[in-house]
N, C-alpha and C positions, 0 to 999 in steps of 0.2 A: 557482133558485140562481144567485148572481153567478159571472161568469167569474173565473179567478184573478186576484188582484191583483198587478200587476207594479210594484214599487217599487224596482227596482235598475238604474235607468237610468244611474247614475253608474259602474256597472261595465260594462254593455253595454245598449245601447238595444234595446227591443222593436221588431222590424222594422216599418216603415210598410207600408200596404197596397200602395202602388204598387211599393215595393222588393220585397216578396214576389212580386208578379206578375211583375216583371222577372227576379227569380231563377228563378221556375217555368218562365217561357217560355224563358229561355236554356237551362235544363236540357233543356226539351222539344226545342229546336232542336238541341242537341247529340245527343240521341237520334235525331233524324230526319235530320240533315245532317252531322253531325260537323264535320270541318274543310274544309268545301267552299268554293268561291269566294264564296259568299253571306256566309260569315263575314267574310272581308276586306272585303267591301262595306259591311257595317253598321259594323264597327269603324272603318274609315277615313272613310267618307262619311256614316254615320248611317242612321237607320231609314227616313227619307224617300227614300233612294236605292234601297231594295229595290222589287222588283215588288209590285203591289197584292196579289197572292196571298199573298206572305209576310207583308206588313204585317197582313192580315186574320187570318192564322193565329197570329201572335206579337204580338199588340198590347200585351202587358206591356212590350215593348222599345221602345215609341213615345217615351219621353223621351230615348233615346240619339241624339244628333245629332252625335256626334264629340266629340273631346278638347277642341277649342276651346270648344265650346258648354258643356261640363261645367265648364270653368275659369271661364268667364264667369258661369255660375250661382253657383259657390261664391264668387266674388269679391263678387257682390252680396250673398250671404248674410252675408258678412263686413263688409258696409258699407265696403268699400274703394274706392279710386279705380279707375276702369275700366282704368287702365294698370298696375295692380298686378300683379306677376308671382306665379306659383303653381307650386310644385313639388310633385308627388304621388309617394308611395312605398308600397310594400307594408307596410313596417315603420316605424312611428313612430320606433323606436329608431334608425334609420339617419339620420333627419332631426335627431335629438337629437345624434347623432355629428357630423353636418354643422355643427350650432350650435356645438358644443364646439370644433371646428376653427377656426371663425370667431372665436370668443372668443380662442383661442390665437394667431391672426394679428393680433388688434387690441389685446388687453388684457394687463395685468399682474396685476390683481387683480379678481376678480369677486365681487360680493355676492350671496349666496343667503340663503335663510331655512330654518327647519325646516318650512315649508309646502311645500318642493320635494319633487316625487315622488321617492322614494328610487332608483328605477332610473335616472331621469334625472340624479340626482346622481352615481350610480356612473359613468355614462358620462362626465360631466364631470370627475370626478376621474381616470379612466383616461387621458383626453386631457391633463390637467394634468401628469401625471407624465412625459410625453413632451415637454413644452415648460417654458417658464419661468413658465407661468401659475400663479397662486395663487388660492384662494378664501377668502372670509371668510364664515361662517355666522353669521346672527342668529337666536336663539331668539325666536319670536313666537307660536306656536300656544297655549301656556298663557295667555299675556297676553290673546290675543283671545278664546278660548273659555271660559276659567275666570275671569279677572279682568274680562272684558268691557270693555276699554279703548276709548275713544272713537276715532273716525276720525282726528281731528287727532293724537292720541297715536301711532297707528300711522305715520302720515305722518312725524312727527317722529323716531320710533325708527329708521325705516329710512334717512331722509336723514342723520341724525346719524351713524349707523354707517358710511355710505358715505363721508362727509367725513372722519371720524376715522381711518378704516382706510385712507384714500387708495385708494379703489376707483376703477376706471376702467370697469368693466362691470357690467351688471345683469342677473340671471335671476330672474324672479318668475313665479308663476302668477297669472292673472286670477282664476280660482276654483280652490281647492285640492280634494283629493279628500274632504275632510270638509265642504265646503260654504262655506268662508270666501271671500267675494267681496271682493278687494282693491280699493281706489280707485286703480287702477293709473295713470291719467292724472295725477291729482293728485300721486301719489308722484314720478313721473318729472319732472313740472313743477318740484316742489320741488327735487329733486336738481339739475336743470340750472340753477336760479336760484342754487346754491351751488357747483357744480363741474362740470367737463365730463364727459360720458358718451361713451366711445368706442363702445360697442355694447350694445344692449338686445335681449334675447330674452324673449318672453313665452310662457309655457306656456299654451295655450288648450284643452287637451284636455278639460277639464271645463266650458268656456264656450261652444264653437262650438255654436250651435242652442240655447243655454241662456240666455245674457244678451246684451244688445247690445254689440257689439264696437267699432264706430266706427273701424275701421282707417284710414278716409280722413283722420283727424286726425293720422296719422303719428307717434304716440307711441313706437313701437318700430321697430327694424330688421328683425326677424324675429319672425313669429307662428306658433307651431306648433299644429296642431289635428288633428282626426281625424273621420271620419265615423260610427264605429260606436257612438258613445255617444248624445249628445243630438240628432244629426241622424237617428238610428235607421236608417242604412243596413244595419247589422249586421255586414257584412263589413269588417274593418280596411282603412282607407285613410288613410295619413298625409298631412298637408298642411302646406306652409310657404309663408306669404305674405310677400312683401317689395315695397316700392315706395317707400320713403323715399328722396328725392333724394340725401341725403348718403351713402348706403351701397348703393344699389341696384347700381351698376356693380360695386362690390367683391364684392358676394354673387354676382351673376350670373358674373362672371369666375371666382371661386373654384369655384363649383358645376361649371362646364363643364371647368375644369382637373382637378379631383378625379375627375369622372365618367369622363373620358377616360383618366386614369392608373390607374383602378381603386381609388382611395382610398375612393371610395363605390361600394358593390357590390349595392345593392338592384336586382333585375331589372326592377322596374316603372319605376324612374328613366329607364333607357335606353329602354325601350319607349315611354313617354309622349313622349320626344323623337322617336322614330321616327314616332309618330302625328302629332306636331306638324309634322315635316318632310316627312311622307308619303314617306319613304324607309325601308323595312325592311332591316335588316341581315341578310346571309345568315348562317346558322348562329347565330341569336340564341337566348337562353334562352327556354323556354316560360314563359308568364306567366299568372297566374290573372286572368281578365277580369271575373269576376262583381263584385268590388268597384267597378269603374268603372260598371257597368250599374246596380247598386243604389244607388250614390251619386247618380247622375243622376236616378233615380226618386225617392229620398227627398228631394232638393233641390226637386223639383216639388211635394212634399207640404207644403213649408214656405214660409210667407211671411215675408220677413226683417224685417218690421215687427211680426210677432206672435210674440214669444218666450213660451214657457211661463211662465205666472205663477199661482201658486195664490192664490186669492183669501183674504182674511184669515179668512173663515168656515170655509174648508177647513182652513187651517193651525191655527186655534183648536180645531176639532173633533178633529184628529189629537192635538194636544197634550193636550187634555182627556182623550181616550181612554187615553193613556199615563199621565198624572199620576194619574187615578182607579185605576189599576191597578198602582201601585208603580213607575213609571218617570218620570224627570225629564228635561226638556230640557237640552241642552248647546248653547248658541248665542252667536254674537257679538251686538254690538249691531245693531238693525234695518238700519242702513245698509250692513251687510256680510253680510246674509242672502242666501240664494240659494234654489233649489228643493230643496236637501238639507238635511234635518233629522236631528239627532242626539239620541239619548235613552240614558240609562243607568240601571241598576237602583238604586232608593233604598237597597238593601242595601250599596251600596259604602261607607257611613259606618261599617259595623261592622268591627272588626279581624278577626273570623273570616271576613269575605266573601272567597271566592275565586270569581272570575268563571268562569261556565261557558264552555267553549271555543266559539269562534266557530261551528265546525261545528255544534254541538249547538243553538245558539241559532237558526241558519238552519233546521236541520232541524225544530225545534218550530214555527216560523212557517210552514214549508212544509207541515206537517201541517194547518194552517188555510188552506192554499191561498194563501199570501202569500209573495212572493219579495222579499227585501231583503238588504242587506249586514250583516255583524256582524264584531266584532273581538274578539280574545282578551282585550283590556282591559275588556270588558263593554259597549262601545258598539254601539248598533244605529243603522244608517244608512237613512233613507227618502229616496228620490229620485223626486220627481213628475215625470213626463214631459211633462204637459200640464195644462190647466185643467179637464179633464173629471172630476176626482175628485169622486165623488158623496158627499153626506153619508150616504147608505145604508151606506157602508162603515165608519162610525165604530163601530157595535156590533161589527161583524166584527173590527176592529182591536182593540178593547177586550178581546174574549175571547182573542185571540192574546197580547196583553200580560199579562193575568192568568195564562194558562197558562204563560207563560215565566217569570213571576215566581215561580210555585209551583215550578217545576223549580229555579230558583235558591235558593229557600228549603230545598228538600229537600237540596241539595248543600252549603249553607252551615250548616244546622243553627242558624238564628237564628229566634227566635219570631216569628210573623207580626204580633204585637201590639207588637214592639219599635219 
């Protein structure tokens, strides 16, 4: 029997082996030693600072060599300039709050699209109400996924909206939660040829460890990411990269000011500063350390030049398994595809069709030992974590798609021959 098929990396990545070993050994260390001096030694100075006896006993922690080493590894993974700065937080939402405050300090009108993650848009809107900041929202998803407009059309629509609405800020995802991979550098380049951009933030939550980032090209002022999805560290750890010469000082100064006056309140933000300066505050807040340790281990499992790429045969096999069993792909043009695939039931063309709830769809696939995402609109999302997807899984997926279609038929009361 095959192991369970995990196709839900876009929600939460399946933990890498090294990250799992780091988590297990840290738990074992906590059982054996608690908060002894050995804990401070490894957290501040790294695994190599431990005596050999401890290194031998907790080898899963061997990738942790301090906060500076972790930051360097993550900067390499982002293909950023070595001088790029990195802020880490326990909550990605706090880094989005930081981004919104930066927008409010620099911009009057920020262009967003309906590809924006809703929770991030809500944070931006909350900050906007306390400032003179406006947002302009451009509908794009239907045009990209349903009308399948070409890349030049996407670039033109975004650039034209930016200019016509007199925007001066830009917030876009590199890859959105449904897998649309925007040509982000081309979009920004086109806009800059037409009008000034005061500040650009790119949401890389679905792209870090998924697609090449090329941050060394300096196309954005701030790049938001995380370690719990495609990097597969599992524990949430928010990241904010910045290094563009034009805005680096502004971002750094703002960060330190807001951290000191309490406008940014994530406990890990301050703790990472303590690790970097090697000066621990008295009476500091207790911080969960596991995300730092598993991130360092997961980063060691990834080569920055080897991003997950499902070959054409695997993609075609999954698509065929879906189509033959009553499901059709929903996808942008190939240039904007990612490792996230979408499918919807062919029953949606009937007036009587009422999509089965997302929970029931997920439960039915889980009965076939397949984990994936589903939406109440009837969409099924498959996210490949790497290139090891075997063709042996195609029949397995086909059975699950057929079973799920039957469930939809029973609920919709449409003839199978329709």
